[in-house]
C-alpha positions in Angstrom: 118.9 45.5 166.6 116.5 43.6 164.3 115.4 40.0 164.9 113.4 37.5 162.8 110.3 35.9 164.3 109.2 32.5 162.8 106.1 30.6 163.7 107.0 27.2 162.4 105.3 24.0 161.2 104.2 25.2 157.8 104.9 23.3 154.7 106.6 25.4 152.0 105.4 25.2 148.5 105.9 27.5 145.4 108.7 29.3 143.5 111.7 31.0 145.1 113.7 33.3 142.8 117.5 32.7 143.3 119.4 36.0 143.5 122.8 36.8 142.1 125.6 35.1 144.0 127.1 37.0 146.9 130.5 35.3 146.6 130.7 36.0 142.8 129.6 39.7 143.2 132.3 40.4 145.8 134.9 39.0 143.4 133.5 40.9 140.3 133.3 44.4 141.9 137.1 44.8 142.2 137.5 44.0 138.5 136.5 47.6 137.8 139.9 48.6 139.1 141.6 46.9 136.2 140.2 49.4 133.5 139.7 53.1 133.0 136.4 52.3 131.3 133.0 51.5 132.9 132.1 48.0 134.1 128.5 47.2 134.5 127.4 44.2 136.7 123.8 43.1 136.3 121.8 40.7 138.5 123.7 42.1 141.5 122.1 41.3 144.8 121.3 44.0 147.3 123.2 42.7 150.4 125.1 44.4 153.2 128.4 43.0 151.9 127.8 44.2 148.3 126.9 47.7 149.6 130.0 47.6 151.9 132.2 46.7 148.9 130.7 49.5 146.9 131.6 51.9 149.7 135.2 50.6 149.5 135.3 51.2 145.8 134.1 54.8 146.4 137.0 55.2 148.9 139.4 54.3 146.1 137.9 56.9 143.8 135.6 54.6 141.8 132.3 56.1 140.9 129.3 53.8 141.2 125.8 54.2 139.7 122.9 52.0 140.7 120.0 51.2 138.4 117.0 48.9 138.1 115.6 48.5 141.6 113.0 45.7 141.8 110.4 45.7 144.6 112.2 48.7 146.0 115.0 46.4 147.3 116.8 44.4 144.7 120.0 45.9 143.3 119.7 44.9 139.6 122.7 46.7 138.2 125.8 48.7 139.2 128.1 50.6 136.8 131.6 51.2 138.2 133.9 53.7 136.6 137.5 53.7 137.7 138.7 56.3 135.1 141.1 57.5 137.7 142.1 55.8 140.9 142.0 58.3 143.7 143.5 56.2 146.4 145.4 52.9 146.7 144.6 52.4 150.4 141.9 50.1 151.7 141.5 51.3 155.3 141.0 49.2 158.4 137.6 50.6 159.2 136.2 49.0 156.0 138.4 45.9 155.8 137.7 44.8 159.3 134.0 44.5 158.5 134.4 42.5 155.3 137.3 40.1 154.6 136.6 40.2 150.8 138.1 43.7 150.8 141.5 41.9 150.4 140.4 41.3 146.7 141.3 44.9 145.8 145.0 44.1 146.5 145.8 42.4 143.2 143.9 44.8 140.9 145.4 47.9 142.5 149.0 46.8 142.4 148.5 45.6 138.8 147.0 48.8 137.5 148.2 51.5 139.9 151.6 49.9 140.8 150.9 49.8 144.5 148.3 48.9 147.1 148.0 49.3 150.8 145.3 47.1 152.4 144.6 46.5 156.0 145.1 43.0 157.2 141.6 41.5 157.6 142.3 39.9 160.9 140.5 36.9 162.4 137.1 35.4 161.5 134.3 33.9 163.6 134.5 30.6 161.7 138.3 30.3 161.9 141.6 31.7 160.6 141.7 32.6 157.0 145.3 33.9 156.5 146.3 35.8 153.3 149.8 34.4 153.0 148.9 32.7 149.7 147.6 36.0 148.3 150.9 37.6 149.0 153.1 34.8 147.7 151.1 34.8 144.4 151.8 38.5 144.0 155.4 38.0 144.8 155.6 35.4 142.0 154.5 38.2 139.7 157.3 40.5 140.9 155.5 42.5 143.6 157.4 43.6 146.7 155.5 42.9 149.9 155.8 44.8 153.2 153.8 44.2 156.4 153.7 47.0 158.9 151.3 48.4 161.5 148.5 46.1 160.5 148.7 46.8 156.8 150.1 45.0 153.8 151.7 47.1 151.2 152.4 45.6 147.7 154.5 47.5 145.2 155.1 46.6 141.6 158.5 47.1 139.9 158.9 50.2 137.8 158.0 48.3 134.6 154.9 46.7 136.2 154.1 43.2 137.2 155.6 40.3 135.1 154.0 37.0 134.4 155.1 34.1 136.5 154.4 30.5 137.7 152.2 30.3 140.7 151.7 26.9 142.4 149.3 26.9 145.4 150.2 24.3 148.0 146.5 24.2 149.0 143.4 25.3 147.2 142.5 28.9 148.0 139.5 30.7 146.4 140.6 34.2 147.4 144.2 33.8 146.5 143.2 32.4 143.1 141.0 35.4 142.5 143.6 37.9 143.5 146.3 36.1 141.3 143.9 36.0 138.3 143.1 39.7 138.4 146.7 40.8 138.8 147.9 38.4 136.1 145.5 40.0 133.5 147.7 43.2 133.5 151.1 41.5 134.1 153.6 41.4 131.2 153.8 38.0 129.6 152.3 34.7 130.6 151.1 33.6 134.0 150.4 30.0 134.9 148.4 29.3 138.1 148.5 25.7 139.3 146.2 24.1 141.8 143.8 26.9 141.2 140.4 26.9 142.9 137.7 25.5 140.6 134.6 27.0 142.3 131.9 28.3 139.9 132.5 31.8 141.2 136.1 31.5 139.8 134.7 30.6 136.4 132.3 33.6 136.6 135.2 35.9 137.4 137.1 34.5 134.4 134.1 35.1 132.1 133.9 38.7 133.3 137.6 39.2 132.7 137.4 37.7 129.2 134.6 40.1 128.5 136.9 42.9 129.5 139.6 41.7 127.0 141.6 39.3 129.1 143.0 36.1 127.6 142.5 33.1 129.9 142.8 29.4 129.2 141.7 26.5 131.4 138.6 28.1 132.8 136.9 25.7 135.2 140.1 23.6 135.7 142.9 23.6 138.3 145.4 25.0 135.8 144.8 28.6 134.5 147.0 30.2 131.9 146.7 34.0 131.5 148.3 36.1 128.8 148.8 39.5 130.2 147.5 42.6 128.4 148.6 46.2 128.6 145.1 47.3 129.3 141.5 45.9 129.7 138.4 47.6 128.5 134.9 48.1 129.9 132.2 45.5 129.7 128.8 44.3 130.9 128.5 41.1 132.9 125.6 39.2 134.6 126.4 37.8 138.0 125.8 34.1 138.2 122.9 32.7 140.4 123.8 32.0 144.0 124.3 28.3 144.4 124.5 28.5 148.2 121.2 30.5 148.5 119.6 27.9 146.2 120.9 25.1 148.3 119.7 26.8 151.5 116.1 27.0 150.1 116.4 23.4 149.0 117.0 22.5 152.6 113.9 24.6 153.5 111.9 22.3 151.3 113.4 19.3 153.0 113.0 20.3 156.6 109.4 21.4 156.1 108.3 18.5 153.9 107.8 21.0 151.1 108.0 21.4 147.3 110.0 24.4 146.0 111.1 25.4 142.5 114.4 27.3 142.7 114.1 29.7 139.9 117.3 30.4 138.0 119.4 27.8 139.9 121.9 25.9 137.8 122.6 22.3 138.4 126.1 22.4 137.0 127.1 24.8 139.7 125.8 22.6 142.6 126.2 19.0 141.6 127.5 17.8 145.0 124.7 19.7 146.8 122.0 18.1 144.6 123.5 14.6 145.1 123.5 15.1 148.9 119.8 16.3 148.8 118.9 13.1 146.9 120.9 11.0 149.4 118.8 12.7 152.2 115.6 11.4 150.6 114.5 14.4 148.6 113.3 14.4 145.0 115.5 16.7 142.8 114.6 17.5 139.2 115.9 19.9 136.6 113.3 22.1 134.9 113.5 24.7 132.2 113.5 27.6 134.6 115.3 26.1 137.6 115.6 23.1 139.9 112.6 21.6 141.8 113.2 20.1 145.2 110.5 18.1 146.8 110.2 16.1 150.0 108.6 12.8 149.0 109.0 11.0 152.4 110.9 11.1 155.6 114.4 12.5 155.7 117.2 9.9 155.6 120.4 10.2 157.7 123.7 10.6 155.8 127.4 11.1 156.0 128.9 14.3 154.7 132.4 15.8 154.5 133.1 19.3 153.3 135.9 19.9 150.7 136.8 22.4 147.9 134.7 22.4 144.8 133.5 20.1 143.1 133.0 18.4 146.5 130.4 19.4 149.1 130.8 23.0 150.1 131.5 24.2 153.6 129.0 27.0 153.1 126.2 24.4 153.1 127.3 22.4 156.1 125.2 24.3 158.7 122.0 24.2 156.6 122.3 20.4 156.0 122.9 19.9 159.7 119.7 21.8 160.6 117.7 19.6 158.1 119.3 16.4 159.3 118.2 17.1 162.9 114.8 15.7 161.8 116.1 12.7 159.8 115.2 9.2 160.8 118.6 8.0 162.1 122.1 9.3 162.8 124.1 11.5 160.5 127.8 12.2 160.6 129.2 15.6 159.3 132.9 16.4 159.0 134.1 20.0 158.5 137.5 20.0 156.8 137.8 23.6 155.7 137.3 25.8 158.9 138.2 24.8 162.4 135.4 26.6 164.2 132.3 26.2 162.1 130.0 24.4 164.5 129.0 27.5 166.5 125.3 26.9 165.5 125.3 23.6 167.4 124.5 25.0 170.8 121.7 27.1 169.4 120.1 24.1 167.5 120.4 22.2 170.8 118.3 24.9 172.4 115.5 23.9 170.0 115.7 20.2 170.8 118.4 19.0 168.4 120.6 16.1 169.5 124.1 16.9 168.2 127.5 15.9 169.6 130.7 17.5 168.4 134.0 15.7 168.5 136.7 17.9 167.0 135.8 18.5 163.4 133.1 15.8 163.3 129.4 16.4 164.4 127.1 13.4 165.1 123.5 14.4 164.5 120.9 12.0 165.9 117.5 12.7 164.4 114.7 13.8 166.7 110.9 13.6 166.3 110.4 17.4 166.5 112.1 20.7 167.1 110.7 23.4 169.5 110.8 27.1 168.9 113.2 29.1 171.1 115.1 32.4 171.1 118.4 31.8 169.4 121.5 33.8 168.5 123.1 33.9 165.1 126.9 33.7 165.0 127.8 33.9 161.3 126.1 34.0 157.9 125.5 30.3 157.2 124.9 29.5 160.9 122.1 32.1 160.8 120.4 30.4 158.0 120.5 27.0 159.8 118.6 28.6 162.7 116.0 30.0 160.3 115.6 26.6 158.7 115.1 25.0 162.2 112.6 27.7 163.0 110.6 26.9 159.9 110.1 23.3 161.1 109.9 23.9 164.8 106.7 23.9 166.9 105.9 27.3 168.3 107.8 30.5 167.9 111.5 31.0 167.1 113.2 34.3 167.4 116.6 34.7 165.6 118.7 37.5 166.9 121.7 39.2 165.3 120.1 39.0 161.8 122.7 41.4 160.4 124.6 38.2 159.6 121.7 37.1 157.3 121.6 40.5 155.6 125.2 39.9 154.4 124.2 37.0 152.2 120.4 36.4 151.8 118.5 39.0 149.7 114.8 39.5 150.6 114.8 36.5 152.9 111.5 37.1 154.7 109.8 38.1 151.5 110.9 35.0 149.6 109.9 32.6 152.5 106.6 34.3 153.1 105.7 34.0 149.4 106.0 30.2 149.7 104.0 29.8 152.9 106.3 30.6 155.8 105.0 32.6 158.8 108.0 34.9 159.2 108.6 38.5 159.9 111.3 41.0 160.9 110.9 43.0 164.0 113.0 45.7 165.7 114.6 45.4 169.1 116.3 42.4 170.7 
């Protein structure tokens, strides 16, 4: 199993290209199931999760063609052709490795009339039940049956019908499934308390390019006029705001100066405000966002919440950065109940962090020390890389397959801006 070796203490400076967004890509790929014409997605990152979702689409009978490799690694474009759907079952062996597989449920039942998808099960960072996905589809007329670890959704003989969906809590995945299903439902669908994440807006733009009619994009109330069919299109995946924020923290923790090429300020306002609060200089430039450490890091208080507030996917990276702040920071995690698994690993490197329920108290220390550490999930993995970049001596991050799920060309990008980092086998 690969590991990443970092010899820390180097100031990072230069340009970091921001890849296409993982969370957007995994939402856009199942859109191909909504049409019998080709859908081409450009700026698609080459990540383990993207490749895994491509395999799932192949299992369903969708042909995929890859074009435009950059540096031998970057997946620039994929054309998906679901002219015919060969299967409506997403098997356990694929779904268990990638929770985003549940996003084929809405498109399949909308176009093929039925879908059988394995229940995704638990998650390292906490429970993420799919009950809101199922209730949304029931509001469109689908019959839902749970049996033997699978959920089966079946549309009436005349297909799905528009309905009124009111989410009791904000759910990104349920909003996405409801949106995709509603585009082929007869009549009007109104989705209330919809998630407002930029990835939802990106999904809407792709669906509109395919012929969907959607009002309220970017708001908590979406109105969809169902169509009898959608057509093919080409859509560029939005830049990854979480990747951009992660590299911004790399600038902060190393006292560096990085231009995040392609990053969009509108997608990450809360992140940029928090970076400024931590003492970093943040400026918009023509080709991205520059983040520079002008002085010592300042302590701060943070609480995660749905967009447009501070994202849970940035909590671990900020925690790593704040281990070197001059004072005590307080972080509260409101989204997932078990998202502090990186704390013991950061403590191995000298961090002073105490966890009380969903609150973590981070007392800044003078230095971090390199150590062997174990990654537990995607964003926790990045927090350990960030700590390793600033630590004295050598850090070895194990279980880097987590990083491969969400950070494209990580070692290459960091090496290009001055990090001493490499991937090695074993461990």
